[in-house]
N, C-alpha and C positions, 0 to 999 in steps of 0.2 A: 697187259691192260694197265692203264693209268689209274691210280687210286689217290683220293684225297680224303683225309679224316679231320674232323674238328678236334678241339682240345679235349673234350670230355670222352671222346671215342664212341659217342652214341650215334654219330652221323658219318656215313661212308658214302662217297660218290665216285663214279667212274666217268670222269669227263673225257671228251675226245682229245682235249689238249689242256695242259697247264702252262700258261705263258707269263713270264715276268717282264713286262715292257720296260724299256729304259727311260722313256719319256712320254709326254703327252701325245706327241705325233704318232708314236708306235701304238699307244692305246687306240687312237682313232683308226689306224691302219688295221689293227686286229679286229675291231668292231666291223669295219667295212668288209673284211674277208669273211667274217662269220655271217654277215648279212647275205653275201653272195652264196654261201654254202647252206643257208637256211638254219644256222646254228644259233642257239641262245648263248648269252654271255652273262657271267656273274663275277663281280669283283670280290676278292677275298683279302682280308687283312690277316689278323692273327688266328682266325678260326675259333675265337673264344665265345661264339654264340652257341647256345645249347639246342637251338632249333636248326632245321635244315635250310636256313635262310640263304646260305652261300652255295648249296649243292646244285649241280647241274650235270647233264650228260653232254653239254655243249663245250664251251670254252670257259675255263676258270682263269681269270686275270689276277695274278698275285701282284700286289702293289709294293713289294719289298724294295724295289729300286726307285720308287717315287718317294724319296725321303729327304729329310733335312730342312733346315731353316732357309726359307726363300727371302724373307725380309722381316725386319723388326724395327719398331720406332719406340724408343723409351718414352718420348714425350706424349704420344697418343695411346700407347699400349697395344697398338695393332700389330699382330704377328701373323705371318703367312708361312704355312708348313706344307711340305709334300704330303699327299694323302696317306701314304704308307708309313709315315713316321710313327714309331712306337711311343706311347705315352711315357714310358719310363726313361726315354731319351730326351724328352722335352725340357725338364728342369735345367740340365746343363747347357742346353742351347739358349735358354732365356737368362741364365745367370749374368752374362756380361751386360745385359740391358737392365738389370735390377727388376725383372718382371717374373710373374708366376701366373699360372692358370687360376682362375677364380675359385673353382672347385674341381675335385676329382672324385671318381668312385673309389672303392676299396681295392680294386685290381688295376694295375697299370700295364698289363701285357698287351692290351689292344692297340690297334692303329688308330690314329685320330679320326680317319674317315669311318672306320668301322664303329668306333665308339659313338660318334654323333648320329650315324645312320640308324642305329638301333635304340637310341635313347638312354645311353649310360648316364648315371646320376650319382650324386653323393647323398649326404643327409643333412638337411637344413630346412628350417621353417622359413628362412629368409632368401635362400639362393635356389634357383631352379637348376635343372639338369644341364649337362654339358652342351647340348645343341643350342641352348640360349646364349652361349658365349660366341656363337658363330656370327661373323659380320660379312663374310663373302665366300663364294665358292667358284671354282672353275670345274665345269662338268663337260664330259664328252657325251653327246646325245646319240641316239640310235642311228642317225644318218651320218655320224662321224664328225659333225660340226662341234665346235667348242664354244661354250657359252660361259661368260663371266656374269655372275648374278649376285645381287645384294638386295637390301631393303629398298634401294632406289632404282636398281636396274633389274628387269625381269623379276619383280617382287613376288609374283605368284609362284614361280618356279623356286625361288630362293626359300620362301616360306615352307614349302613342302619338302624340298630336297635336303634341307639340313637335317631332317629326320625322316628319310624317305625310303628306308629298307632297300636301298639300291635299285629301286623300281623306276627311277626317272633318268638315270644315266650313271656314268662312271665318274666319280669325283676324283680330280687329280690334284687340287690344291684347296686348302682350307685356311681362311683368315679368321683369327680369333681376337676377341677383345680380352686382353690380359690386364692384370692389375699389378701395382707395385708389390714386390716380393714381401712376404710376411711370414711370421712364425705362428705356430699354434700351440697353446697350452692344453694338454690332454690330461683328463682325469678318468681312469678306468677303475671300476669297482663292482663287486657283486652287490646286488640289491634284490630283496624279495620280489618275486614276480608280481604278486598283487599290488605291491607298492608302485612299481614302475608303470603298470597298466593304469593305475588310478591317477598318476601324476605326470604321465608322459607329455601331454599337451602343455601343461604348465612349465615343465622342465625345458621343453623345446623352445618356448618363448624366451627363456632365460639364457639359453646357450646358443652360440652361433651354429653349432653342429651337435646333434644328439642322435645316437643310435643304441639299440640294445640287441643282445643275442640271448635267446632262451634255449637251453639244452633240454629237450623233452625228457620226461621221467624225473625232473628235478623241480624244486620250488623256487629256483633262483635264476635271475637274469644277470648277465654281465653288461654293464652300462658304460658307454664311452661318451663322455661329455667334453667338447672341445671349444675353445674360444680363440679368436684371432688376435694377434698382437702385432705391433709395429715391428718391422725387421730389425730395429735397433734395440729391441728388448733383449734381456739377457737369456740366452738359451740354457736349458737344463736337460741336455740330451742324455738318453740312456747310454750306459757304457756299452762298448762292443760286446763284451761278455754277456751282459744282461740281455741285450737285443738277441744275441745268438741263442741263449738258453730259452728265452720266452718265445721268440718268433720262429726259430728254426728247429731247435731240439724238441721243444714241447708242442708248439702249435702245428708243426708239420711232421717232424720225425716221429715223435711218440704218438701223435694223433693218427698218423698213417698206419702205424702198427696196430693200434686199437681198432681202427676201421677194418683192417684186413681180418683181424681176429673176430670182430663183431659179425662180419659177413659169414663166417663159418659157424660161429656160436652166438646167435642173436641174443640168447638169454643173458649174456654178460653186459650188453649195452647199457641197460639202466644203471648197473653198478658202476661202470666206468664213468658215465655222465655225472653221477652224483659225486664220485671221487674228484673229478675234474673241477666241478664248481665249488666243492668244499675246500679244495686245495688252492683256490685262486684268491690272491690277496689284492689290495688296491695298488695301483701303479700310477705315478704322476711323472710327466716329462714335458718339456717344451722343445720343439724342433721345427725345422723348415716345413712349410705347408705340405709339400709332396710326400715327405716322410711320415707326417702325422696322418694324412688322409689314407695312405695305402698300406696294405699288409700282404706279405708273400703268401700265396695260396698254391701249394705244391701237391696237395692231395686231390686227386681228380674226383669230381662229383657231377651230379645232374642238379638242375635248379629250375624251380617254377617261381614266378613272382607276379603279383598283381598289385595295382595301386587302388586304394579305396579312400573314402572320405575319412578324415581323421577321427571323427566321433564314432565311427563304426569299428575302429581297431580293437578296443578292449573285448567286445563281445566276439569278434572274429577270432581273436587269439584264444578265448575260452573255448570256442567251438573246435578249434584245431586240437586243443588239449583233450577234449572229450573224444574226438575222432580217434586219436592215437590210443587212448585208453580203451574205448569201446571195441575197437578192432584188434586190440592186442598187438599193435605195430611196435617195432623196436627201431628207433630212429637215433642214429649216432650223431648226425650233424645238427647244429643249432638252427632255430628259426630266427631270421634276421629282420629287424624292423627299422625302417628309415623314413625320413620325411623330405619332401621337396616343396618349394613354393610353386604357385600356379605359373603357367607360361601361356604364350599365344601361338604355339607351334601345333598345327592341326592334327598331326598324328602322334603327338606326345600323350602319354598316359597321365600327364598332369595338366593337359590343356584346360584352361578355364577354372581350375580348382587346385587348392592346396591338397596334397596327397600324401598318404602314408603308404609306403611300399612294404608289403609283407612277402618275404621270400622263404621258401622251404627248400631243403637240399637233401640229397640222398647219395651215399657213396656209390661210385660209378659201377662197382661190381655187384650191386644189389638192385633188385627190381624196385622202381619207384612208382609203378603204375597205380596201385591201390591208394597209396599215400597222396600222390599228386592229384589223382582224380577227385578224391574226397576233399582236399584243400581247395581245389579249383572251384568246386561247387559252393563251398562256404564263401569264398571271396567274390564269386560272381553274384551271389545273393546280396552281398554288401555293396554292389555297384561297381565291382572291380573291372579294371582294364588291364590286359596282359602286357608284360614287358615283351617287346618284339623279339628279343634275343634269347628268351627263356621258354622252357617247355610250357605249352598250353595246347588246348584242342579247339580253340575258337576259329570261326570262319567269318567270311565277309557278311553273311546273313546275321550272325549273332553280334558282330561288332558294329555294324552300321548305326544302330541306335545309341551306341555308347560314345560316338564321336560326332560332334555337331557338324564338322566339315568333311565327313567321310566321302560324300558324293563329289565334293569339289576335288578331293585328292584323286579319285578314280577317273574323273573327267579329264583332269590335266594329264594324268598318266596316259590316257588314250590318245591325247593330242601329241605328246612328245615321243611316245613309243607305240605307235599304232599297230605294229606287228608283234609286239610282245618280245622284243629282242632281249630285254633284261628280266623277263619273267622266269619263274621256275615253279614247281608245284606248291611250295610254301607261300610264295608271294601271291600266286593265284588263289590259294585257299583263303588268305587273310584279307586280300583286297578285291578278290573276284577276278575272273578272266578279263583281259583287256577288251572293253567294248569297242564297237566300231565308231570312229569319230574322225573328222578331217584333221590332218596334221596341223600343228600350230606353226606359224611363221615367227621365228625368233631371229633378231639381228645377232650374228655370230662373229667371233674373232677369227682371225686366221689361225689355223692349227699351228701350235707351237709359239704363238705370240705371247 
């Protein structure tokens, strides 16, 4: 039996086949064979989604061989990458051109297609999520045809597919708007939780990037404030030893040990969290943007995240604290709070509004059900929209009213994939089953062009 698992080990699928196509033509051929056999198809990147968004009993398309830099122009900043290119490989590809991605999330294990398709984002009141950097896509549709789309060509498909949950087709290439390479000056320090809750919006307006992490059972948040500098600024990088001790030995090695112990002896978790925050001192450094944005995350976990209106964040955080205390929950992982600018992407959880993203985590060997269900209700009441790649229980019925163009998304999906070739139970849950609609006629390129 063929088995596929996601990174967190919470999702297991038994597809009929797992295929790693060598090129776009093979992607189209696999989709054609699946159609003949009546099988569904899901494209998979790094498997870093916490939901079963990639699971299927049909064909899993691994995009590991559709990688690499296809083109780059230093003068325009336009860069085209194979869909399966891992984010952690992109900086070296862009270095010869003096370019960098405008923003990144805090994890860079994902593929570029997977990251944009699920709405990966960083933290900034000024910059939107990663899908906002997309300027063009090549997509293989359900009938095996290949479509190149952008804001000028097939704009409706482009608008939706750049954050499309894999529901509109299989992305084979992504064109990004990159920017001149830059450094980031980072300041990390512990701040009393009430203080950061009260001043978060003000601080966000003064920093290019601001996020904070609150360890439950403590009165302290760890605040990371970052500002962009010209690439010619003087870097002040952490030493290799300092980076190893902080990011590997403590943040991953020691933290992994305490999580395993906490799973067996929950009563120790509050004491460990307090020791961690009390032992954390301020840290300052200046480094390349991709180094400053990302952090290695080697301890497996589950994650739930919703975006809410910025003004609602302090009260939501207070309610999460009360939930933990009232139910006697013991939570080892921090609550993470980030912000993004509004965007115009229909299925983005920042569509039409600046958003604060509140994420909660639980060690993968511990049950997250009670904690996540309680937090989900708090964030829903605050007008929350779920991150598509992270745990939630929402359905098309509950989501429709939260997305202004939800029906436009489902209507286009019905036209480009009338048989639900790219559907699976998760996509059908959040977007609804594919309704009956006449297929759309799109001018297509020759396969492999």
